[in-house]
N, C-alpha and C positions, 0 to 999 in steps of 0.2 A: 620674282622680287615684289609681287603684290603685297602691300602692307595690310595685315589684318590683325592689329594688336588686340582688338577687343574680344575676338572670338577665341583666341588662343594665347598661350604663353610658352616661352621657350626657356629652358634652363641651360645656360652656357651659350657659346658662340660657334660651336662646330657644326658642320653640315648635318650631323646626325643627332643633334640635340633633341631630346624628346619634346614633342609638342602636345599641348592639352587643348582640345576643343570641347567647350562646355555645352551640355553635360557630357562627361566622358563615358557614355554607355556603349553597348555593342556596336551600334550603328556609327557613332563618331569614331570609335576605334577602327572600324573598317575603312571609314573615310580617310583617316590619317595614314593608315597602312598603305592606302593606294596613292595618296597625293603628297605625302611626305613621310615615307617609310622610316621608322626610327632606326632600323638596322641598315640603312642605305649607305653604300660605300661609293664615293665619287670615283669615276674612272681616272686612269692615268692619261693625261693628254700627250699626244705625240705629234709633233709638227704643227703647222699652221692650219687653222680651220678655214674652210670656204665661207662659213657663216657661223657667227656667234649671236645667239638671241638672249637678251636680258629680259626675263619675266616670262612666266608660264601661265598667264591668263589666256584669254581667247586669241589675241593678236600674236602672242608668243608661240602658242601651241600650233596655230595655223602656219606661221612662218617656218617653224622647225619641221613640221610634217611635210610641207612643200619642198623644202630644201633636201630632206632625206629622200623623198620619193624621186627626186631628180638626180640622185646620186652624189649630192654634195656631202662633204664632211661637215657635220653640224654639231655644235654644242648648245645646250639649253640650260639656262641658269635660273633657279627660283629660290627665293629666300624663305618663303613660308609655304603656302599650300598651292600646289599645281591646280589648275582650273580657275584660279583667280577669283574675282568677285562673282562672276556669273554662276559658277558651280557652288561656291561655298557660302556667299553672303548676298547674292543678288537674285538673278532670274530664277534659278532652280528652287531655292527655299521659299521665295516670295510667292511664286505661282502655285506651289503646293498648298500654302496657307490660304491663298485666294480661292483655290478650288474648294477647300473645306468651308470657307465663309460663304461661298455661293450656295452650297448645299444647305447651310443654316438659313440663308435668306429664302431659298425656295420652300423650305419647310414652313417658315414663318408665313409665307404668302400662299401656301397651298390651298387654303380655303377659297381663294379667288378662282381656283381651277376645279372646284368641286371635291377636293380631297379634305376631309374633315378630321381633326384631331392631331395632325402632324405638327401643329404649332407648339404642342406640349413637349416636343423632343428637347433633349438636353445636350448642350455642347460640352464635351470633355476636352478641355484645352490641352491637357497633358497628352491625350491621345492624338490630337491634331498635330502637335509638335513632334511626337514620336513618329507619326506617319511621314512627316516632312523629312526627318533625319534618316528614316529607312530608305525613302526614295532617293534622297541625295546620295546616300552611300551606294545604292544600286547603280546610279549613273556614273559615279566617280571612277570606275575602271577605265572609262573612255579617255580620261585626262590623266591617267596614272603614270608614275615614273616608269613602272615596268613596261607598259604599252609603248611608250616613246623610246625606251631602250630597245625594244624589239623592232621598232621601225628603223633603227640604225642611228638614233640620236644619242650623243653622249650627254647624259643628264647630270648636272651638278647642283646639289642642294647646298646653299650657303649664301653669304653676302658677297656682292660683286661690286667692284669699282674700277673705273678706267685708270690705267697707269700710263697710257700713251695714246697716240692716234690710232694704233692698231693692236692694242693689248689691253687685257683686263686681268684682275686678280680675283679669285674666288676662294675665300677662306684660306688664304696663303698660297694657293696654286695659281701659277701664271698661265694664261691662255693668249695665244696670238691669233689674229684673224685677218682674212682678206677683206671681208665685209661683216658688218654687225647691224643688228636691228634692236633698237631700244623699245621695249614693250612692257614697261614697268607699271602701267596702269595708273589709277588714281585712288584717292581715299576721301572719306567724307570731310567736307569743310565744316568749320565750327564758327558760328557768329561770336562777335565780341560782346557777350552779355555778362554783366557783373554777376559773379557767384556761380556761373555755369560750370566752369572747370573744376572748382572746388566741390560742388555738389555732385558732379558726375552726371552722365546722361547716356542714353542709348543712341546708336546710329544703326544703319542697315547692317553694320559689321557685328553688332552685338545683340540686336533684337531677336534674332533667331535662336539665341541661347536661352530664352525665357522658357520656364516650365510651368509658371503660374500666370494666369490671365490677369493683367492689370485692371482693377476695377475702375480706376480713374486714370486716364491716359491723356497727356498733352503732347501734341506734335507740332513742332515749329517748322514751317515751310510747306507750301501748298503746290509744289511741283509734282511730277509723277510719283516719286517715292512717298511723299507725304500723303497724297490723295489715295494711292493704292493701299497703304497700310492703315490709314484712318478708316477707310470703308471696311477693310477686312477685319480689323479688331473690333469695330463697332458691331459688325454682324456676328462676331464670335462672343459678344457680350460686354465689351468694355464701354464705358462712358467716355467718348472721345471728344476732345476739344482741339480743333485745328486752327493754328494761329499763323497769319501771314501779314506782312506789312504792305502787300499789294492790295489793290481794290478788287481783285478777283483771283480765283484759283487758276492754275495752269496758264500763266500770262503769255506763254509762247503760242498757245493754241487758239483756234477760231473762237471768238467770243461767245457765239451762240452755243457751241459745243461745251465750252466751260460752264456756261450758265445752266445748261441742261444737266451736266454732271453735278453742279452745286446743289440743284434741287434733289437729285438722287441721293447725295450724301446726307442732306438734311432729313430725307425720308428714312434713312437708315439710322438716324439718331446722332449724326455727327454735328457738333456745335461749331459753326464757322465764325471765326473772329477775323474779319477782313479789315484792312487798313489799321492793323494793330501792331504794337511793338512789345516784345518781352523785355521788361526793364530790369528784372532781377530774378535769380533762382537761388533758393536757399534749401538746405537739407534740414529736415526736422525728424530725427530718428530714421525710420525706414521710409518716410514719405518726403515729398518735395512741396515747397510753397513757391508759387510762380506769380510774379506781379506783371500784369499786362495792361499797357496804356492804350486807351481807345476813346476817341472823341473827347479828348481833354481830361478824361478821368482814368483812374487806375483801379483795376479790380484784381483780386487775388484768388488763386485756385490752389487747392490742396489736392495733389495727385500722387499716384503710386509710382509713375515713371514719366520721364520727359524724353522724347525722341527728337533728334535734330535731323532734318533732311533739307538742307539749304544749298546743296550743290556739291561739287567734287573738286579736289585739289590734286593735280598730277604729282606722281611720285618721282621727284628728281633729286631729292636730298640724298647725300651719301654716294652718289654715282661718280663724283669727281669729273663732271663733264668738261671742266676747264682743261684737264690733262688731255682730253681727246679732241679739243678744239670744237666742241659742240655748244652752240649758243642756245640759250633759253630766254623766254620773255613772257611776262604775265603768268609766270609759273609753269608754262608749257615748253616742251622742247620745240624749237623753231624748225619747221620743215617747209619745203617748196611743194609744188603741186605733184611732184613725183615721190614725195615723202622722203626726200633726201635732206639731211641736216647740213649745217655749215661745214662739216667734214664729209667730203664726197664719198667716203668709204662707209659712212654710217647713216643708216636710215632709222625712221621711227614709225610706229603704228599703234593705233588704239588710243586709250584715254590719256596717255601721257602727252599727246600732241594734238588731239582732235577736239573740236568744239562739239562734235556729235558723239556723246558718250553712251553708245549702245553696243551690245555684243555683236550684232550682225554687221554694224559698221566696222568694228574692230576686225572681224573676220575678213571682210572684203578689202579693207585697207592693208591687212597683212598680205593678201594675195598680190596687191600692187607693189608693196615694199619688197617682198621676196623676189618677184620677177625682175624688178628694176635693179635690185642688188646683185642678183646672180647672172643676169643677162644684160649688162650695160651696153652691149653692141646692138640690141634690139630697140625699136622705138619705145620710148618709155610710156608706161601706163600712167594715167592722171587721175587723181582723186576727184577732181571737179567733174569728171565724166559720169560719176555714179549718180543714179537716181535713188535717193535715200528715203525709205519709208520708216515709220516708227509707230508705236502704239503704247498708249497708257492703259494698263490692264485693270481698269475699274469696271463697274457695271452700271451703265453701258461702257464699253471700251471706246476710246477715241483714237482712231488711226488716221495717219496723214502720210501723204507722199508728194514729192515734188515741192513746188513753190507755194508760198502764201500770197494773198493779194498785195500785201505791203511790199513784198520782195519784187513783184512784177511792176508795181507802180514806180518804185525806185529805179528800176531798170528801163522804164519808159516803154514797157510792152503793152500793146493794146490787147485787152482780153475781156471776156464776158464770163460771168459766174452763173451756173445753173444749180438750182436747189430742188431736190426731190425728197419729200418726206418718206421715211421708212414705212410709214403706215400705208403707202400706196402699193406695197406688196402684200398680198393676201396672207403670206406666211407670218409677217410681223403682226398683223391683226390677230391671227390665230394664236400666236405665241404671247400676245399681250405685251408687246415691246414697242418702244418709241425710239426715234432717232431720225437721222437724215443723212443725205449725201450731198455734198457740194463739190462741183467740179469747175475748174478754171480752164478756159479754152481760149486759144489764140483766135482773135476776132477775124483774122483774114484766112488763116490756113486750117483752122479746126483742130490744131494739134493740142493734145492734153498737156497742160502746164503744171497742174497740181490738183489735189483733191483731199477733202476731209470727210471721213465716214464715221458716224456715230451709230453703233449697234452693239448688241451683247457680244457678238463674235466678229467685230470689225477687223481685228488683227488677222483673222483667217480670210477675210474678203478683200482686203486692200491690194493684195498682190496682183489681182487681175488688172488693176489700173497701173500699177508699177510696171508690169510686163508690157502693157500697151505703150507706155511712155518710153521704155528702153528700146522697144522695137519699132517705134515710129508709127504705131497704129493710131489713127485718128479716132476721136470719140464717136463720130458718126458710124464708123465701121463696126463698132461693138453692137450696134442695133441688129446686125445680121448674125450675131452669135447666139445660138440657142442655149438658154439657161433652163435647167430643170424647174418644173413647177410642182409645188409651191416652194420657193426658197427666198430668203431675204436678199440673196445676191442679185435677184432680179432688179433691184433698185439701180444697179449699174446699167443694165440694158434699158431701163426706163429713162435714165438720164440721156442715153444715146438717142432714144426715140424722141425725147423732148427737144434735143438739139436739132435733129433732122426736121422736125415739124417747124421749128423756128426758121429754118432755111427756106421753107415754102412761103415766100413773101407774097403780098397781094398781087404784084405784077405777074409773078409766076403762076399764081392761081388763075388770073384772068387769061393768061396764055393757054393754060391747060383746058379751061372751059371752052375756048375757041376751037382747040384741037378736037375735043370730044364732040363738040357740036358738029364739026366738019365730018367726023367719023360716023355720025348717026345715019 
């Protein structure tokens, strides 16, 4: 039930209505054949299901797969494309484009590494996008209707709505359930900017349908989506303007990390308009005119496209939650720490109920929801027990796990922060890269409480710290873990070494001196 109206269109209301994913080439045809087959026939339901899952994005797919693997009778319902945002309009296509943009940046900067002439290379944007579509189609079988049917899941394609506390209707077919999980995801939020709706705009749901590079590109919103796409398109050749009403980009992240990234974006040619408001958007033929207020004055920009990336809105419309006795608030389905809704037979997982709108969080939330739904006689799993990492896939990447200092201060936790520059690792010097690691440690116990890592591959490195936190490994213990040399991951061991040296207080040093003097 993930809503992706911008990337596709449907003719008719039946489960097998043909879907068009633009551009409809061989790769998108393969995608649709896998994740919303035009010739799909919904199964005939018989009896009551142990579990009905609404939505076939990450949370829905994981929930359904777990239920089927455990022997439960499971129905999975999806309105548009199985795989949800991650496969179709999120993680997969964006990271494919980011990879191409990194190659372009490496070629541009090749002379710094003694490679001459590479900067003359040309970016073929159409080929970049075709590569993305090809790779997305190759990944799509994993999320396909056929695969889940083989797993033993009854896959229903069509609109679903609750008709009671233990029943739903899918395109006219009634399904009854013992337990249900709502996993309908979220869609891009749109700011109330005069003229925006009339002029039209891109979001993450439509930008990956482009086949021509926007020469002038204005992006509204400086969160992860805005920053990732701003840098990627700038490196591919667009003249990008990034507008935010905040005083800095990535307001949730460590301020030093955000400042370092802002410098990187500007080096890549992104024009940052901080503390700015988009006042109006108008269409002028094939282009857009955007009025932006900043420091008391209004400037206008003529651009080829406007992209909006200002947050996500959960998909709850049309579900008829009232009939099921499921409460919602602030646009989200309300859940407790066990992911149970106000109807004790219905759970929710993923973006439809979570403040952490990440694929990996949806995955692990689905595991909690599925276990709690199917095994109510076992001690319930809790969402609050998860240690959640995330990463913004810019260059450098900004990865974080655990708590931020502000969270710890509000909770009254005594902690200290250690900072180690990435350049203290020889590998970072040899790679010509900059960044840092900050770790927040319990002042009394030495337990890891949180960390922010800035490096080109920070997302690949942060899991060592997440593992330590989940397994109760203290920072000082990491000092005894051998890391290959030379690697940038050594920055984590160096942080542990720094922590251990800080524990060697002057009084302890004096005691050791007396001991060594006695041993002479």
